[in-house]
C-alpha positions as CSV (number, residue, x, y, z in Angstrom):
1,M,12.7,-26.5,-6.3
2,L,11.1,-30.0,-5.9
3,S,7.4,-29.9,-5.0
4,F,7.0,-31.8,-1.8
5,H,3.3,-30.8,-1.2
6,L,2.1,-34.1,-2.5
7,P,-1.7,-34.7,-2.7
8,S,-3.2,-37.3,-0.4
9,L,-3.4,-40.7,-2.1
10,A,-6.6,-41.3,-0.1
11,Y,-8.4,-38.7,-2.1
12,T,-11.7,-39.7,-3.7
13,V,-13.4,-37.5,-6.2
14,P,-16.6,-36.1,-4.7
15,D,-20.0,-36.7,-6.4
16,K,-21.1,-33.1,-6.1
17,Y,-21.7,-30.6,-7.4
18,F,-22.5,-31.4,-11.0
19,I,-25.4,-29.4,-12.3
20,S,-27.3,-29.6,-15.5
21,C,-28.7,-26.1,-15.8
22,G,-32.3,-25.6,-17.1
23,S,-32.9,-29.3,-17.2
24,D,-35.6,-31.4,-15.5
25,T,-33.6,-34.6,-16.1
26,N,-30.2,-35.9,-15.2
27,S,-27.4,-36.2,-17.7
28,T,-24.3,-38.4,-17.9
29,A,-21.0,-37.1,-19.3
30,S,-17.5,-38.7,-19.0
31,G,-18.4,-40.8,-16.0
32,R,-20.1,-37.9,-14.1
33,T,-23.8,-37.6,-13.4
34,F,-25.1,-34.0,-13.8
35,I,-28.3,-33.3,-11.8
36,G,-31.0,-31.3,-13.5
37,D,-31.6,-28.1,-11.5
38,L,-35.3,-28.6,-12.0
39,T,-35.4,-32.0,-10.4
40,S,-35.7,-32.8,-6.7
41,G,-32.3,-34.5,-6.7
42,N,-30.5,-31.5,-5.3
43,S,-32.3,-31.9,-2.0
44,G,-31.8,-28.2,-1.2
45,S,-28.0,-28.5,-1.4
46,F,-28.0,-25.6,-3.9
47,T,-30.5,-22.9,-4.9
48,F,-30.7,-20.2,-7.5
49,T,-31.9,-16.7,-6.9
50,G,-33.0,-13.8,-9.1
51,Q,-35.0,-13.7,-12.3
52,S,-34.1,-16.8,-14.4
53,S,-35.7,-19.3,-16.7
54,P,-34.8,-22.6,-18.3
55,V,-34.5,-22.9,-22.1
56,K,-34.1,-25.8,-24.5
57,D,-32.4,-26.1,-27.8
58,S,-35.1,-25.8,-30.5
59,N,-33.1,-27.9,-33.0
60,K,-32.7,-30.9,-30.7
61,S,-29.8,-32.2,-32.7
62,T,-28.7,-35.7,-31.9
63,A,-25.1,-34.6,-32.4
64,T,-25.3,-32.3,-29.4
65,P,-24.8,-34.1,-26.0
66,P,-27.9,-33.8,-23.8
67,L,-25.9,-31.8,-21.3
68,Y,-25.7,-28.9,-23.8
69,Q,-29.3,-29.1,-25.0
70,T,-30.6,-27.1,-22.1
71,A,-29.5,-23.9,-20.3
72,R,-30.6,-21.4,-17.7
73,I,-30.8,-17.8,-18.7
74,F,-30.7,-14.8,-16.4
75,R,-32.4,-11.4,-17.2
76,E,-31.0,-9.7,-14.1
77,R,-28.2,-10.3,-11.6
78,S,-28.8,-13.8,-10.3
79,S,-26.9,-16.6,-8.7
80,Y,-26.5,-20.3,-8.0
81,E,-25.7,-20.7,-4.3
82,F,-24.0,-23.9,-3.0
83,V,-23.6,-25.2,0.5
84,I,-19.9,-25.9,1.2
85,S,-19.2,-28.4,4.0
86,S,-15.4,-28.8,3.7
87,A,-12.9,-26.0,3.3
88,G,-10.2,-26.3,0.7
89,T,-9.3,-25.7,-3.0
90,Y,-12.2,-26.3,-5.2
91,L,-12.3,-26.9,-8.9
92,V,-15.0,-24.9,-10.6
93,R,-16.0,-25.4,-14.2
94,L,-18.6,-23.4,-16.1
95,H,-19.9,-24.9,-19.3
96,F,-21.2,-22.7,-22.2
97,F,-22.7,-23.9,-25.4
98,S,-24.7,-21.6,-27.8
99,F,-27.9,-22.8,-29.3
100,S,-31.1,-21.3,-30.6
101,Y,-34.5,-21.2,-28.9
102,S,-36.7,-18.1,-29.3
103,A,-33.4,-16.2,-29.2
104,N,-29.8,-17.2,-29.8
105,L,-27.5,-17.7,-26.8
106,S,-24.6,-16.4,-28.8
107,T,-26.1,-12.9,-28.4
108,A,-25.7,-13.0,-24.7
109,L,-23.2,-10.6,-23.0
110,F,-22.5,-10.9,-19.3
111,D,-20.1,-11.2,-16.4
112,V,-19.6,-14.0,-13.9
113,L,-18.5,-13.4,-10.3
114,A,-17.5,-15.7,-7.5
115,S,-15.8,-15.2,-4.2
116,E,-16.1,-11.5,-5.0
117,I,-13.8,-11.9,-8.0
118,S,-14.9,-11.3,-11.6
119,L,-14.3,-14.7,-13.2
120,V,-15.2,-13.5,-16.7
121,D,-15.9,-10.0,-18.1
122,N,-17.8,-8.9,-21.2
123,F,-18.3,-12.5,-21.9
124,S,-20.0,-13.9,-25.0
125,V,-20.1,-17.4,-26.5
126,P,-19.8,-17.7,-30.3
127,H,-22.2,-20.1,-32.0
128,S,-20.5,-23.4,-32.5
129,S,-21.7,-26.8,-33.5
130,N,-18.6,-28.6,-32.4
131,S,-17.7,-28.4,-28.7
132,P,-18.6,-26.4,-25.6
133,L,-16.6,-23.6,-24.2
134,I,-15.5,-24.5,-20.7
135,K,-14.0,-22.0,-18.2
136,E,-12.0,-23.8,-15.4
137,F,-11.0,-22.2,-12.1
138,F,-9.3,-23.2,-8.9
139,I,-10.7,-21.3,-5.9
140,N,-10.0,-21.7,-2.2
141,I,-13.4,-21.8,-0.5
142,T,-14.4,-21.8,3.2
143,V,-17.3,-23.6,4.9
144,G,-20.6,-21.9,4.3
145,K,-22.6,-20.7,1.3
146,F,-20.8,-20.1,-2.0
147,P,-22.7,-18.1,-4.6
148,I,-21.8,-17.8,-8.3
149,Y,-23.3,-14.7,-9.8
150,F,-24.4,-14.2,-13.4
151,M,-24.7,-10.6,-14.4
152,P,-26.2,-9.5,-17.7
153,Q,-24.8,-6.3,-19.3
154,G,-27.2,-3.7,-20.2
155,S,-30.4,-5.1,-21.8
156,S,-28.7,-8.4,-22.6
157,F,-28.9,-11.6,-20.7
158,A,-26.6,-14.3,-19.2
159,F,-26.7,-18.1,-19.4
160,V,-24.9,-21.3,-18.4
161,N,-25.4,-24.9,-19.5
162,A,-23.6,-26.8,-16.7
163,I,-21.7,-26.2,-13.5
164,E,-19.0,-28.3,-11.8
165,L,-18.0,-27.5,-8.3
166,F,-16.0,-30.1,-6.3
167,L,-13.2,-30.3,-3.8
168,A,-9.7,-30.9,-5.3
169,P,-7.1,-33.1,-3.6
170,E,-5.4,-31.7,-0.6
171,N,-2.4,-29.4,-1.3
172,F,-3.3,-29.6,-5.0
173,I,-2.3,-25.9,-5.3
174,P,0.7,-24.8,-3.2
175,S,0.7,-21.7,-1.0
176,S,4.0,-20.4,-2.4
177,A,6.3,-20.9,-5.3
178,P,9.5,-19.3,-6.8
179,R,8.7,-16.1,-8.7
180,V,10.1,-15.4,-12.2
181,S,9.9,-12.4,-14.4
182,P,11.3,-11.6,-17.8
183,A,14.3,-10.1,-15.9
184,G,15.0,-13.3,-14.0
185,S,14.4,-14.7,-10.5
186,E,12.3,-12.5,-8.2
187,G,12.5,-14.6,-5.0
188,N,9.5,-16.4,-3.6
189,Y,5.8,-15.6,-4.1
190,E,3.6,-16.2,-1.1
191,D,-0.1,-16.8,-0.5
192,I,-1.1,-18.2,-3.9
193,L,-4.2,-19.7,-2.2
194,S,-5.6,-16.2,-1.6
195,K,-6.1,-15.9,-5.3
196,A,-8.3,-17.6,-7.9
197,L,-6.6,-19.4,-10.8
198,L,-7.9,-19.5,-14.3
199,T,-6.6,-22.3,-16.5
200,I,-5.2,-20.9,-19.8
201,H,-3.1,-23.8,-21.2
202,R,-2.9,-27.5,-20.3
203,I,-0.5,-29.1,-22.7
204,N,0.2,-32.8,-23.2
205,V,3.7,-32.5,-24.7
206,G,4.6,-35.1,-27.3
207,G,1.1,-36.7,-26.9
208,P,-2.4,-36.5,-28.3
209,T,-5.5,-34.7,-27.0
210,L,-6.7,-36.1,-23.7
211,S,-10.4,-35.8,-23.1
212,P,-12.1,-35.8,-19.7
213,E,-12.6,-39.6,-19.9
214,N,-8.8,-40.0,-19.9
215,D,-8.1,-37.7,-16.9
216,T,-8.6,-38.4,-13.2
217,L,-10.2,-34.9,-12.6
218,W,-12.0,-34.7,-16.0
219,R,-9.5,-32.2,-17.5
220,Y,-8.7,-31.5,-21.1
221,W,-5.1,-31.7,-22.4
222,I,-4.1,-30.7,-25.9
223,P,-1.0,-31.4,-28.0
224,D,2.0,-29.0,-28.0
225,D,2.8,-28.9,-31.7
226,S,1.1,-25.5,-32.4
227,F,3.1,-23.9,-29.7
228,L,6.6,-24.9,-30.8
229,Y,8.7,-22.0,-31.9
230,S,10.8,-24.2,-34.3
231,P,9.1,-27.5,-34.9
232,D,12.2,-29.1,-36.4
233,T,14.1,-28.7,-33.0
234,A,12.0,-31.3,-31.2
235,K,10.6,-34.8,-31.8
236,N,8.1,-37.1,-30.0
237,I,9.6,-39.8,-27.9
238,S,8.4,-43.4,-28.3
239,F,5.5,-44.2,-26.1
240,L,6.2,-45.6,-22.7
241,S,4.1,-48.8,-22.6
242,S,4.4,-49.4,-18.9
243,K,2.7,-47.5,-16.1
244,P,5.0,-44.7,-14.8
245,N,6.9,-45.5,-11.6
246,S,4.8,-44.2,-8.7
247,E,7.8,-44.3,-6.3
248,G,8.4,-40.6,-7.2
249,G,5.4,-39.9,-4.9
250,V,3.4,-37.9,-7.5
251,S,-0.3,-38.6,-7.3
252,E,-2.2,-39.6,-10.4
253,Y,-4.4,-36.5,-9.8
254,I,-1.6,-34.1,-10.5
255,A,-1.6,-35.4,-14.1
256,P,-2.9,-38.6,-15.6
257,D,-0.4,-41.4,-16.6
258,L,-0.9,-40.6,-20.3
259,V,0.8,-37.3,-19.8
260,Y,3.9,-38.9,-18.3
261,Q,4.0,-41.7,-20.9
262,T,4.6,-39.2,-23.7
263,A,7.2,-36.5,-24.2
264,K,9.2,-34.3,-26.6
265,E,12.9,-34.5,-26.8
266,M,15.6,-32.5,-28.6
267,N,15.7,-33.5,-32.3
268,I,19.5,-34.2,-32.7
269,V,20.5,-34.7,-36.3
270,S,24.1,-35.7,-37.1
271,S,24.0,-33.6,-40.3
272,R,23.1,-30.5,-38.3
273,P,26.1,-28.1,-38.0
274,S,25.4,-27.7,-34.2
275,N,23.2,-29.8,-31.9
276,Y,23.6,-27.4,-29.0
277,F,20.3,-25.6,-29.1
278,N,17.1,-25.0,-27.1
279,V,13.6,-26.2,-27.8
280,T,11.2,-23.4,-27.2
281,W,7.4,-23.2,-26.7
282,S,5.6,-19.8,-27.0
283,F,2.3,-19.2,-25.3
284,N,-0.2,-16.4,-25.5
285,V,-0.9,-15.2,-21.9
286,S,-2.5,-12.1,-20.3
287,K,-0.3,-9.0,-20.5
288,N,1.4,-7.8,-17.4
289,A,-0.2,-10.5,-15.2
290,M,1.0,-13.2,-12.9
291,H,0.6,-16.9,-13.9
292,F,0.9,-20.1,-12.0
293,V,3.1,-22.5,-14.1
294,R,3.5,-26.2,-13.5
295,V,6.0,-28.3,-15.7
296,H,5.9,-32.1,-15.8
297,F,8.8,-34.5,-16.3
298,C,9.2,-38.2,-16.5
299,D,12.6,-39.6,-17.5
300,F,12.1,-42.6,-19.8
301,V,14.9,-41.3,-22.0
302,S,17.7,-42.7,-19.8
303,V,18.3,-46.4,-19.9
304,S,19.3,-46.6,-16.2
305,P,19.0,-44.6,-13.1
306,G,22.8,-43.9,-13.1
307,A,22.8,-42.2,-16.4
308,L,24.1,-38.6,-16.0
309,L,21.3,-36.8,-17.8
310,R,21.2,-33.1,-17.0
311,F,19.6,-30.3,-18.8
312,N,18.2,-26.8,-18.2
313,L,14.7,-25.5,-18.0
314,Y,14.4,-21.9,-19.2
315,I,11.6,-19.4,-18.5
316,Y,12.1,-16.5,-20.9
317,S,15.8,-16.0,-21.4
318,N,17.1,-14.8,-18.0
319,F,16.0,-17.6,-15.8
320,S,17.3,-21.2,-15.9
321,L,16.8,-24.2,-13.6
322,P,19.1,-27.3,-13.8
323,I,17.0,-30.5,-14.2
324,S,18.6,-33.7,-13.0
325,P,16.0,-36.6,-13.0
326,Y,18.2,-39.0,-11.0
327,E,18.7,-36.5,-8.2
328,R,15.0,-35.9,-8.1
329,T,13.6,-39.4,-8.0
330,S,16.4,-42.0,-8.1
331,Q,14.2,-44.0,-10.4
332,V,13.8,-44.2,-14.1
333,A,10.3,-43.3,-15.5
334,A,9.3,-41.7,-12.2
335,P,7.2,-38.5,-12.6
336,F,8.1,-35.2,-10.9
337,Y,7.2,-31.6,-11.5
338,D,8.2,-28.0,-10.7
339,E,6.0,-25.0,-10.0
340,F,6.5,-21.2,-10.5
341,V,4.7,-18.0,-10.4
342,V,5.7,-16.2,-13.6
343,D,5.1,-12.5,-14.5
344,S,4.3,-11.7,-18.1
345,D,5.3,-8.5,-19.8
346,D,3.4,-6.2,-22.2
347,S,4.1,-8.6,-25.1
348,G,1.6,-11.1,-23.9
349,I,4.0,-13.9,-24.8
350,M,5.6,-16.4,-22.4
351,N,8.5,-18.5,-23.6
352,I,9.5,-21.8,-22.0
353,S,12.5,-23.7,-23.2
354,I,14.6,-26.8,-22.5
355,G,18.3,-27.1,-23.5
356,P,21.3,-29.3,-23.0
357,R,24.1,-28.9,-20.5
358,Q,27.8,-29.3,-21.0
359,D,28.2,-31.5,-17.9
360,S,25.5,-34.0,-19.0
361,G,26.5,-37.5,-20.1
362,N,23.7,-37.4,-22.6
363,R,23.3,-34.0,-24.1
364,T,19.6,-33.9,-24.6
365,A,16.5,-32.5,-22.9
366,F,12.8,-33.5,-22.7
367,L,9.4,-32.3,-21.4
368,N,6.2,-34.2,-20.7
369,G,3.6,-31.7,-19.8
370,L,2.9,-28.0,-19.0
371,E,0.1,-26.1,-17.3
372,I,-0.4,-22.3,-17.2
373,M,-3.0,-20.7,-15.0
374,E,-3.6,-16.9,-14.7
375,I,-3.6,-15.7,-11.2
376,M,-6.7,-13.5,-10.8
377,G,-7.8,-11.0,-8.1
378,E,-7.4,-11.7,-4.4
379,L,-10.3,-13.5,-2.9
380,G,-12.7,-11.4,-0.8
381,K,-11.1,-8.1,-1.7
382,V,-13.4,-6.9,-4.5
383,A,-16.3,-4.7,-3.4
384,R,-19.6,-6.5,-2.8
385,T,-21.5,-4.1,-5.0
386,S,-22.0,-6.9,-7.6
387,D,-23.9,-8.9,-5.0
388,P,-27.6,-8.7,-5.9
389,K,-28.5,-8.8,-2.3
390,N,-26.6,-5.6,-1.9
391,K,-27.8,-4.1,-5.1
392,N,-30.2,-1.7,-3.5
393,T,-27.8,-0.8,-0.7
394,S,-25.1,0.1,-3.3
395,V,-27.6,2.3,-5.2
396,F,-28.5,4.1,-1.9
397,V,-24.9,4.5,-1.0
398,V,-24.0,6.0,-4.4
399,V,-27.1,8.3,-4.5
400,G,-26.6,9.3,-0.9
401,S,-23.0,10.1,-1.5
402,V,-23.9,12.3,-4.5
403,L,-26.7,14.1,-2.7
404,G,-24.5,14.6,0.4
405,G,-21.8,16.1,-1.8
406,L,-24.3,18.5,-3.4
407,V,-25.7,19.5,0.0
408,L,-22.2,20.2,1.2
409,I,-21.4,22.3,-1.9
410,C,-24.6,24.3,-1.3
411,I,-23.8,24.9,2.4
412,L,-20.3,26.1,1.4
413,A,-21.8,28.4,-1.2
414,V,-24.2,29.9,1.4
415,V,-21.4,30.4,3.9
416,L,-19.3,32.2,1.2
417,C,-22.2,34.4,0.3
418,L,-22.9,35.3,3.9
419,G,-19.2,35.9,4.4
420,R,-19.1,38.3,1.5
421,R,-22.2,40.1,2.8
422,C,-20.5,40.5,6.2
423,R,-17.5,41.9,4.6
424,K,-19.4,44.3,2.4
425,P,-19.1,48.0,3.5
426,K,-22.1,49.7,5.1
427,A,-24.3,51.9,3.1
428,M,-22.4,55.1,4.1
429,E,-19.2,53.5,2.9
430,T,-20.4,52.9,-0.6
431,L,-18.8,56.1,-1.8
432,D,-15.6,56.1,-3.6
433,W,-13.4,56.6,-0.6
434,S,-9.8,55.6,-0.2
435,P,-7.5,55.6,2.8
436,V,-5.7,58.8,3.6
437,P,-2.1,58.1,4.3
438,V,-0.5,59.5,7.4
439,H,3.1,60.8,7.0
440,R,5.2,61.0,10.0
441,G,6.3,64.5,10.6
442,G,3.8,65.9,8.1
443,S,3.3,69.0,10.2
444,T,5.7,71.8,11.0
445,D,4.2,72.0,14.5
446,S,6.9,71.1,17.0
447,R,4.3,69.6,19.3
448,L,3.2,66.9,16.8
449,Q,4.0,63.4,18.0
450,V,2.8,60.7,15.6
451,P,4.0,57.1,16.0
452,E,5.2,55.6,12.8
453,G,2.5,53.6,11.1
454,A,-0.3,55.2,13.1
455,M,-3.7,55.8,11.4
456,F,-5.9,58.7,12.5
457,G,-9.0,56.7,12.1
458,S,-8.0,54.4,14.9
459,L,-8.8,57.1,17.5
460,T,-12.5,57.1,16.6
461,P,-13.7,53.8,15.2
462,N,-16.3,53.4,12.5
463,L,-16.2,57.1,11.6
464,N,-14.4,56.6,8.3
465,L,-12.0,59.3,9.3
466,G,-9.2,57.5,7.5
467,L,-11.0,57.8,4.2
468,R,-11.4,60.7,1.7
469,I,-14.4,61.8,-0.3
470,S,-14.1,63.1,-3.8
471,L,-14.3,66.8,-4.4
472,A,-17.4,66.4,-6.6
473,E,-19.2,64.6,-3.7
474,I,-18.2,67.4,-1.3
475,Q,-19.4,70.0,-3.7
476,F,-22.7,68.2,-4.1
477,A,-23.1,67.9,-0.3
478,T,-22.5,71.6,0.4
479,N,-24.2,72.9,-2.7
480,N,-20.8,74.0,-4.0
481,F,-20.0,75.6,-0.6
482,D,-23.2,77.6,-0.4
483,I,-22.8,80.4,2.0
484,K,-26.1,79.5,3.5
485,K,-24.6,76.2,4.7
486,K,-21.7,78.0,6.5
487,I,-21.7,77.0,10.2
488,G,-18.4,78.4,11.4
489,K,-14.9,79.7,10.6
490,G,-11.6,78.6,11.9
491,G,-8.0,79.8,11.6
492,F,-7.4,77.9,8.4
493,G,-10.8,77.9,6.7
494,T,-14.6,78.0,6.8
495,V,-16.7,75.1,8.0
496,F,-19.8,74.1,6.0
497,R,-22.6,71.7,6.8
498,G,-23.3,69.2,4.0
499,T,-25.5,66.2,3.2
500,L,-24.0,63.3,1.3
501,S,-25.8,61.4,-1.4
502,N,-26.6,58.6,1.2
503,G,-28.3,61.1,3.5
504,S,-25.5,61.4,6.0
505,E,-24.8,64.9,7.4
506,V,-21.2,66.0,7.6
507,A,-19.2,69.0,8.5
508,V,-16.8,70.2,5.8
509,K,-13.9,72.6,6.4
510,R,-12.7,74.4,3.3
511,K,-9.0,75.0,4.0
512,R,-7.1,78.0,2.9
513,C,-4.1,76.0,1.8
514,L,-2.4,78.7,-0.3
515,E,-0.8,80.6,2.5
516,E,2.4,82.3,1.7
517,Y,4.3,80.5,4.4
518,G,4.2,76.8,4.9
519,V,4.1,77.2,8.7
520,D,0.7,78.8,8.3
521,R,-0.6,76.0,6.2
522,P,-2.8,73.3,8.0
523,N,-1.7,69.7,8.1
524,M,-3.9,66.6,7.9
525,G,-3.9,66.2,11.6
526,D,-5.5,69.6,11.9
527,V,-8.2,68.7,9.4
528,V,-9.0,65.4,11.2
529,W,-9.2,67.2,14.5
530,D,-11.7,69.8,13.2
531,L,-13.9,67.1,11.7
532,E,-13.8,65.0,14.8
533,Y,-14.7,68.0,16.9
534,A,-17.6,68.9,14.7
535,L,-18.9,65.3,14.7
536,Q,-18.6,65.1,18.4
537,L,-20.8,68.2,18.7
538,Q,-23.3,66.7,16.4
539,R,-23.3,63.4,18.3
540,T,-24.1,65.0,21.6
541,A,-27.0,67.1,20.2
542,M,-30.6,66.1,20.5
543,P,-32.3,64.9,17.2
544,R,-33.9,67.7,15.4
545,E,-37.5,68.0,14.7
546,L,-38.7,67.5,11.1
547,H,-39.9,71.1,10.9
548,E,-36.5,72.5,11.8
549,D,-34.9,71.6,8.5
550,S,-37.2,70.6,5.7
551,T,-34.3,70.0,3.2
552,T,-33.3,66.6,4.7
553,D,-35.1,63.7,6.2
554,A,-34.6,63.2,10.0
555,S,-33.9,59.5,9.5
556,A,-30.8,60.3,7.6
557,M,-29.0,61.8,10.6
558,L,-25.6,60.4,11.1
559,A,-25.6,57.9,14.1
560,L,-22.2,58.0,15.8
561,P,-20.9,56.3,19.0
562,N,-20.2,58.3,22.1
563,I,-16.9,60.2,21.6
564,Q,-14.8,61.6,24.4
565,H,-13.1,64.9,24.0
566,L,-10.0,63.9,22.0
567,P,-7.0,66.1,21.6
568,S,-5.7,67.1,18.3
569,L,-2.9,65.0,17.0
570,S,-1.0,68.2,16.4
571,M,-1.4,69.2,20.1
572,S,0.2,68.1,23.3
573,M,-1.7,66.0,25.8
574,E,-1.8,68.7,28.4
575,R,-5.1,69.4,30.1
576,D,-5.1,73.1,29.4
577,D,-5.0,72.4,25.7
578,M,-8.2,70.3,25.7
579,P,-11.3,72.1,24.2
580,M,-14.3,72.6,26.5
581,L,-17.9,72.3,25.6
582,R,-20.7,74.2,27.2
583,E,-22.8,72.2,29.6
584,D,-26.1,73.0,27.8
585,L,-24.8,71.8,24.5
586,S,-26.7,68.5,24.5
587,N,-30.0,70.3,24.5
588,S,-29.2,72.2,21.3
589,P,-30.5,71.1,18.0
590,A,-28.0,70.0,15.3
591,I,-28.2,73.3,13.4
592,E,-27.2,75.1,16.7
593,V,-24.4,72.6,17.4
594,F,-22.8,73.3,14.1
595,S,-23.1,77.0,14.8
596,Q,-21.2,76.6,18.1
597,L,-18.1,75.5,16.3
598,R,-16.2,78.7,17.1
599,I,-13.0,80.0,15.7
600,D,-11.4,79.8,19.1
601,D,-12.1,76.1,19.4
602,A,-11.6,75.1,15.8
603,R,-8.3,75.0,14.0
């Protein structure tokens, strides 16, 4: 568990970038010189894009540091763009301090984005006369241009007072660490460097507040007292006057000496019934998120390196790690630290504890410092729609997608409508017709051979021979079987000429179905044959002249395909049984064709 990724001792804190936003002068704060973004001192090393303007505090209070008396406000999506010459982990700090000018900066509502990760969402800065609000991130950045976008929400605006962006020591953030959840150990978490880290808590356990002047990387450290679950379980250890032993190999940039010179230890009281207990700190964290946790130790409790001091470090209640300072450093007062990736649950509370061990020569425990950073989204995996350069492109993509979807829906609707039209029955099929079932063996004629499942209409396509017409329609077509429309007579009934309501002319045979003996009754095959026969005669006839029949329009004549002489389904397929038509039949008008339907040919 020992962290061997030690930062290089040759590291020197860079002198850029430290930006005083909206200022035309430079400002000094905690040993850093912030360059005004309106001065020529940046030499083109950074630029800002979009609609922005500098503002100054109208109160000009002497109590407010000069760094926080100016700001740059953004009325649209805008950015600061920095030139990165060395790849690595960068420390990024955004400084916010509300003041009044023609408006109040506390009314701003905005988001901040960098490396395609939303650093802050729905962000506003309450008015405060005390101290600025600083957001600190650790981001792995490659060589090239690095933009930080400020994006107002709605009709609001965004602002920033100062920006820090500089390279951290090498290996300052590890690439992997043991993973812990409320349920216990979860193996190892890889590729931490692909994420951005947001500092949530930086605690100087057992010591005072440390301001940027007291830290090698200008960090803030706060006391731990407000986080103790039971304050009476711990006590501050006497201050280590000497400098911590550097033989442990921990760089001063990991934590300042002042962190390792103070600690909290178990508060063992002889009057207490039991001194075997844990000291617990509870921290508010983001719910159901991952956090990078670094815990700092420096044993100045033991009087000698050989002292058998051992204790346990707990994260939640199901994970523990034995801590043995002598096995880790072999020196007294030598700093060391451990790192973890810790999952939070839906309570939003992370508990970290220390407690004694039975095998320890000195049954106590201590802690010097603690850092908790939220692991944010993966770098470069968020859509670039927030990039103002791609703003118009994003709009076009969205609008194009919507319009494309609408066009596709319209095309599908047209296709469906056309499909329905194609499936709609023709004008002559708009009558209330229904299929006529064919029953095998429906005739007593011994010569009838009907395959099972056959349909009569299949012999002559498109003739609607497999449909039936209502009696009312037939009566209307034949003028209630007017004798004037009689065109022939067969063995089982009289044939009438009729005109349907759609103008189609038909031949209708009125059957005598009430014969005394069933053998004399016609079957459906006989009916179909007679109708096919009559229609065949009509098809082969020449179109009549208009003067030949003034009761119907010539354009209403039924158009039928060429039909060969078909045998009746109730007849055998012998040649001798086929009906014969006279050769001069095609030259006869329709009225004469119907009149040629003789009893001998009909059935």
